[in-house]
C-alpha positions in Angstrom: 21.6 64.6 23.9 23.8 61.5 24.0 25.4 59.8 27.0 29.0 60.7 27.6 31.5 57.8 27.7 31.7 57.8 31.5 27.9 57.9 31.8 27.6 54.8 29.6 30.1 53.0 31.8 28.2 54.2 34.9 24.9 52.9 33.4 26.1 49.5 32.3 29.0 49.0 34.7 31.0 47.7 31.7 34.0 49.3 30.0 34.1 47.4 26.6 31.5 48.4 24.0 30.6 44.8 23.3 29.8 44.2 27.0 28.0 47.6 27.1 25.8 46.6 24.1 24.9 43.3 25.8 23.9 45.1 29.0 21.9 47.7 27.1 20.1 45.0 25.2 19.2 43.3 28.6 18.0 46.6 29.9 15.9 47.3 26.8 17.8 50.4 25.9 18.5 50.9 22.1 22.1 51.8 21.0 23.8 52.5 17.7 27.4 51.6 17.0 29.9 54.0 15.5 32.5 52.8 13.0 35.1 52.7 15.7 32.9 50.3 17.8 31.9 52.9 20.5 28.2 53.2 21.2 25.7 56.1 20.9 22.9 56.0 23.5 20.3 58.8 23.7 19.3 60.1 27.1 15.7 60.1 25.8 15.9 56.3 25.3 17.3 55.8 28.8 14.5 58.0 30.4 11.9 56.1 28.4 12.9 52.8 30.0 12.6 54.2 33.5 8.9 54.6 33.1 8.4 50.9 32.0 7.6 48.6 34.9 8.1 44.9 34.5 5.0 42.9 34.2 3.7 41.7 37.5 3.2 38.0 37.8 0.3 36.8 39.9 0.7 33.5 41.7 -1.2 30.6 40.3 -3.7 29.3 42.9 -5.1 25.8 42.6 -8.8 25.5 43.1 -9.2 21.9 43.8 
């Protein structure tokens, strides 16, 4: 299933396809563009990114 146009706006908080694409790239969610410029985003891809946690950075401790 693909996201409905309003779902894509809700996800990205953007209305224009170019801005949506930029936000999706930032979120790591793949998207395909149609010939009219609108985007196709699969729910499967959105769900897959929800399971990915950002790498945790440990503080660097000096041992002098």
